[in-house]
C-alpha positions in Angstrom: 0.0 0.0 0.0 1.4 3.3 -1.1 -0.5 5.9 1.1 -2.2 4.0 3.9 -1.5 1.5 6.7 -4.2 -0.8 8.1 -4.8 0.0 11.7 -7.7 -2.2 12.5 -9.7 -5.0 11.0 -13.1 -5.9 12.5 -14.5 -9.4 11.9 -17.6 -11.4 12.8 -17.3 -14.4 15.1 -17.1 -16.5 11.9 -14.1 -14.5 10.7 -15.8 -12.5 8.0 -14.3 -9.0 7.6 -17.0 -6.4 8.3 -14.9 -3.2 8.5 -11.4 -1.9 8.1 -9.7 1.2 9.5 -6.6 2.8 7.8 -4.5 5.9 8.5 -2.2 7.7 6.2 1.5 6.6 6.4 3.2 9.9 5.9 1.6 12.4 8.3 -0.9 10.3 10.3 -3.5 13.1 9.6 -6.1 11.1 7.6 -8.2 8.2 8.8 -10.7 6.1 6.8 -13.1 3.6 8.2 -15.0 1.5 5.6 -17.5 -1.2 5.9 -18.7 -4.2 4.0 -21.7 -2.3 2.8 -19.6 0.2 0.7 -19.8 3.1 3.1 -16.8 5.2 4.1 -16.1 7.6 6.9 -13.2 9.9 5.8 -11.6 12.2 8.4 -8.7 14.6 7.8 -7.2 16.4 10.9 -5.3 19.7 10.7 -3.6 22.3 13.0 -1.4 19.6 14.5 -4.0 17.0 15.4 -3.3 13.4 14.4 -5.1 10.1 14.1 -5.6 8.5 17.5 -8.4 7.3 19.8 -8.5 10.5 21.9 -11.6 12.7 21.5 -11.8 16.4 22.3 -14.1 19.2 21.1 -11.0 21.1 19.9 -9.9 18.1 17.8 -13.4 17.7 16.4 -13.3 21.4 15.4 -10.1 20.8 13.5 -11.4 17.8 11.5 -12.9 17.6 8.1 -15.4 14.7 7.9 -17.3 13.2 5.0 -19.5 10.1 4.9 -19.6 8.4 1.4 -21.7 5.5 0.4 -21.3 5.7 -3.4 -17.5 5.9 -3.8 -17.6 5.5 -7.6 -20.1 8.3 -7.9 -17.9 10.5 -5.7 -14.8 9.7 -7.7 -16.6 10.6 -10.9 -17.7 13.9 -9.5 -14.2 14.7 -8.3 -12.8 13.9 -11.7 -15.4 16.2 -13.3 -14.3 19.0 -10.9 -10.7 18.4 -11.9 -11.6 18.6 -15.6 -13.4 21.9 -15.1 -10.2 23.2 -13.4 -8.1 22.0 -16.3 -10.4 23.8 -18.8 -10.5 27.1 -16.9 -7.2 27.7 -15.1 -4.0 28.5 -16.8 -2.0 25.6 -17.9 0.8 26.5 -15.5 -1.5 26.7 -12.5 -3.3 23.5 -13.5 0.0 21.6 -13.8 1.4 23.1 -10.6 -1.6 22.7 -8.3 -4.1 20.3 -9.8 -2.1 17.7 -11.7 0.7 16.8 -9.3 0.4 13.1 -10.1 1.5 13.5 -13.7 
């Protein structure tokens, strides 16, 4: 795995995987919990907060959270946003800020 490390795997008594939790390897600022039903809880922490089991109101206020149940639809929408950026921003800005993977 390039970006994430598995931090927890939850299984039924019969051994069937029902959910997986991962955290990003580089900065430990992103956590993702996903379940067998296709739903994802995606959290990104900022202002020095990291992935851990501690909860505080301040940490919650420094967290972006999104719940996704249609990941393919979300990916399609994000790709469309990227295409709009490519069509409207200067080539230099697009290459510098939007197309870092290429």
